[in-house]
N, C-alpha and C positions, 0 to 999 in steps of 0.2 A: 505494500500500500504506498509507495513512494516514501519508505521509512518515517511515516508522519509519527508524532510524538504520543505517548497515552497519558501525557501530565501536561497540560496547559494553563497559561494565564488566562482568564477570562475578564471579558468588560462586558460589564451588565450595562444596558443604554435600551432606555423604553422607548416603545414605539418605532424602533430600529431593527431591520433585519437585512441580511446579506445573503444571496444565493450563492451556488458554486458558478464559476465562470463568469461573476460579475464583479464590477470595481467599483467602489465608493472611495469619497475624499471623508476624512476625519479630522477634525480639530480638537488637540490633546492640550489640555491647559490644568486639569487637576493633578497636583502634586504624585499622587499615589501612579495615577496613569501616566504620567510622565516617567515614574521608575520603572513601569510595565513594560512602555517602548523602550527605555534604555537597555534593559535586561533582555527584551527580545532581539533587539538589533544586535547585541553581542553575541547571540545564541542562533536560532533558526529563523527567526522574522516571525513565527507564527503566532496569532493571537486569536483566542475564541470568542465570538459576537454571540450574545446571548441575551434574551429578554429578562427583567425581573416580573415576578409574576404582581406585583403593585408598583406603584410610584416609589421612585428612592426616595427615602428619607434620611437625613444626614444621621439621625440619632439611632437608626436600626439597620441591621443588615438583612436586606430583601431576600426572600425564597426566590430560586430562579426557576425558569422553566427547565425541562430536562433537556430539550433538544434546541441546539445551537449550530453554528458554521463555522469552521476554521478557515481563518484569512492569513495570508502572507502580505506583508508590507512590501509593497513594489516601488514606493517611493516615499522620500523623506526629505524633510525641510525644516528648521529651525528658524523661529521667526526673531526679531530683534527683543521682544519682550518676554522669551523664555516659552512660547508655545511650539508646539510640534504640528507640522501639518502633514498628513500622511495618507498615501493611497492603501487601501486594502482591496486584495485580490480574495473573493471566495473560491473554497477548493472542495472540499466536501462537509456535507453536513456530520455532526455527533451527538452522541448521546451522553450525560453526565452520569455517570456510576458511582461517584462519591466525590465530596468536596477534601481538597488536603488541607492539613491545618499546617500553618508556618508562620514564621515572624515577619513575612512581607506585607505591604501596606495593602496590596492587589489581592484579588482572590485566585485561588489555582484548584482545578478539577482533574481528577482522572476520568478518562472519556474513552468512549469505544465507537468505532466507525463501522461495525460490521452490518448495519442496518441500511448502510446509506452508500454501499459501494458502487451504484448504478451513477452516481455524482460524477464519478471520474470517467464516465465514458465520452468520448468524444464525438458521438452521433449527431449530426446536424438533422433538424426537421426542417421543412421550409412550407410555406403556406403564403397563398395569395395577398397581397396586402390588404386589398379591400375587404378580403373576406375577415382579416383580422380586425380591421377598423369595425368591420358591422357587428364582431362579437363583443367588441369593447365599447359601441356606442354610449351606453349608460355609464361607463366607466370615463368615457370622455366629457359626457356631461357633468359628471359629479366633479370631475378635475376643474373644469370650467366654472362651474357654481361655487366652487371654493377658493377660486383665483389662482390655481395651478396651471402652467403654461407647459403643454408637452410638444415638444416638437415631432409630429408624427412622421414627418417625410424622413428624419434621420432614422426612426426606428425601422423603418421601411429596410434599412440597409442590412439589419441585425437579423440572426437566425430567429425562429420561434421561440425557443426557450428563453434566449438572451431577452426578447422584447417583453415576454410575458412576466419574466420574473424581474425586469427593470419597472414594469407598472406596478407590481405587486410591491416591491421596495418603497416606490412613491407615491403610492396611493395613501388618500387621508382617510385610511380605515383606523380601528381601533387596537390597541395593544393585543387584545385576545384575537382580532380578526387578521390581523398579521401572522399571529402565531400559527394559526390554523394554516395558513396558506404556506408557511416554512415547514410544517410538518406533513404538508400534503405529499403522498407517495411519489407521486410522478406529475409530469408536465400536464396531464390530461385530467387528472384530479385537481391540480392547483387550478387549472382553467375553470373546471366546473365550481370550484370553491369560490372562486370571482365572482362568477355569475350569480350563485345563492346568495353572497352577501349583499352583491348589487341590488338584486330583488328587493331586500328588505329596505335598502335606503331609498329606491325608487317609490315602495310603497308609502315611507314617511314623507317624501315629499309632495305625493300625490294628496296626503292629508294635512299638508301644510304644517308638519310639526319639524322642530328645529332638529337637525340630526348632531349629536354631539361627537 
């Protein structure tokens, strides 16, 4: 499995997920995560992105979801005010088996990749872009309603999995809804889950209620 580690530092971030084969920018400024990036850069550049089950409160350690995604730092830049600007490329999802006790400021977990080996496949799927835009017409409307701007022409150049995953990551869904998308077994299931979630948003909009 590409010699992935079985113990990794984890970065709990609410309403934020990454998928394999996607790259996301991160702005690192908290001291504990500055330490985490420093340690990661000195070793294998791996970080586990995971969602907490509740909003993070500085006075308590939040419980984590069991499923996250392993990322590798691909670019790194330090700003004049001491922040780190990095890009993280998603590689493979993982399941937390236990949390490791240590004296580090950040959290580390023992993880298992065995349920997600298909994430490593390089098979590309193709779809007519007009069909894809039709599939996501409700999502497009939701993005526009929330003030999100998506470059649909740029998405046309990507593969189906890259497009669906990018939209899932950027979507204005809840923490729980994004976790459902992350844990979806495959692309078809993820696409169906997006449609199911969108149906509830469409229903709420028709009833003139505010979607939080």
